[in-house]
N, C-alpha and C positions, 0 to 999 in steps of 0.2 A: 464439473462438480454439481451443476444444477440439473443435468439430465444424464446421470451416470449409467442408466440402463440403455440409453440410445447412443452413447458416445464411445468410440473405440480408443481414444487417446489424443494427446496433445503434446506438441513440442513447442514450448513457450520461451521466447527470447526477450529478455529485458522487460518483464511484465510491469504494467502499472502497479502501484502499491498493492500487494497481496495481504498486507497487515497494516492497519492504520495506527499502530503503535510507531510505525516508521513511515509516515506520510511525508516524503522527502526527509527532512531532518526533524520533523515535529511529531510528537505523540499526541494525537487528537483527543485521547482519553484523559491524559494526565496533565497536559499543559493547558494554560488559559489563553495563550497568545501565540499565533503562528509566526508573527514577525520577529519576536525576540525570545531569547532564552534568558531568564532572570538568573544572574550570577550573584555571588555574595555581596558585591559592591556596585554592580552596574548591569544594565541590560545589554545583551550581545545580539547583534543581528544574526538571524538564521540564514544560512546560505541556501540558495535555490539551485545553483549550477556550479560545477567546478570543471577545471580543465584536467588534462591527463596527468598533471603534476600535483593536483589537489588544490590549486589556487582557486579561490572563490571568484566566479565571473559576474554573478549578480545575486543580490539578497532576495529573500522571499518578498519583502516589502516593495522593493523596486520592481520585481517581476510582476507582482500583482498590480502595481501602478501602471505598468506598461499595458497589461491586459485591460485594465479599466479604461485606458485611453482608446483602445480599439473597439470597445463596445460595452454598453451597460447591461444590467440584468444577466450577467454571466454569458454574454453573447460574443465574447472576443474571438472564440474559436481556438484559443491557446490552452495550455496545459491545465492550469487550475480551474478554469471555467469549464472545460470539457469533463473533467473529473466530477465537478459539481453537477453538471447536467446529467451525467450517467447515474451517480450515486444518490442524489438528493431527492426527497419527496417534493411534490409540487407545493410551492408556497401560496400564500393568500392572494398574491398578485398574478398567479398563473405561471410564474417562472420557477426554476429550481430554487428551493430554499437554500440560502447561503450557509455554507459550513463555517464561515468566519466573516466578520465585518471587514470590508475591503479598505476602510479608512484607518481603523484602530488595530486590526489584526485579532480582535477578541474572538475566540472559538465559540460556536454555538454548540454546547454539549448535548442538547436535545437532538439536533441534527446528527451529531457524531454518534449518538446512541442508535439512531436509525441506520446509519452507515454500517455500524458494527453488526447489527442483526441481519442486514440484507446483503452487504457487499464486502465485508471483511473476510476474505477467503480463508485466512488462517483461523479466524474465530469460528467460522462455519465448519471447517475441518475438525477443529477441536470439539465443538458442540455436538456434531453429528458423526463422529468418527466410527462409532459402532455400526452404523448403516452405510456410511460412505466408504470407509476403509476397504471392505471386501470388494466393492464395485470399482474402486479406483486403482487397485493393486496393479502396478506396472504400467499405468496409463498416463501419468503425469510426468513430464520431463521439463524441468525449468533450467534455463541457461541465462546467466547474467555475469558481466564482468565484475571484478572485485572492487573497482572504483568507478561505478556508473556515473555519468555526467549529472544525473538528477537524483543520485543517492538511492536508486531503486534496489540496489543490492542489499540494503539494510533490511527491507521488508522480507526479501527472499531468505536472508540469514535467519530471521525469526521463524519463518515457516519451516525451514530445514531443521532448526532446533526442536520444534514440536515433532516433526516426523521422525527424528532420531529417537524419540521417547516411545514411539509406537512399536508394536510388533506386527507381524503378519496376522491379520485378523483371524482369531480363532486358534492361533498356534503359539502366541506368546514369544515368537522369535524376534529379537531386536531388529530394528531397521538397519539395513545394510546398503545404503545408497552409494552410488559411485559418483565422485566428483568429476564432472566433465569440464567445468571452468573453475576459476579460482573461488567462486562464490558457492555454486550449488550444481549438483548433477542430477542424474536420473532419479528423481524422487519416486519413491514407492516401487522402484525396480529392484528385483532380487536376482 
């Protein structure tokens, strides 16, 4: 997507979040806290991992505490820290600017806005579809299980929903993707 004139295609399996409305189980744009989902009467822990039966293995709060024990300033080398290292701008301390507070779970919406503009692949596709669509036609193929351990399928579903609304650039033909897995198939392929 970033170099469509020089890239001939990709087969992407279980991609890291391609839409930050589904950053694991958190919507980084609409929620205020990554650890909890506020219900009508109580806060509910957000799950970070599940087993093949859908049982929660670890909450986001506990997963982040584990990463913090391995290294500070986003240097654990684990999942949340590596995403932050890739997507965040450099903070005033020279380290990646945190997307959320590791103690409270409060999301930094300024950093989330940066992620949206630079690394939210679905947002970039939507924003730049008129130029990207013709160059990516038939080149992107995403594969993910319907119950990914880290909920990565949710972001792929959101991207698939957008792509189903697009037509073949310049022709107005509705998207006709083929589902290769339970979640998503050969996107942009006709």
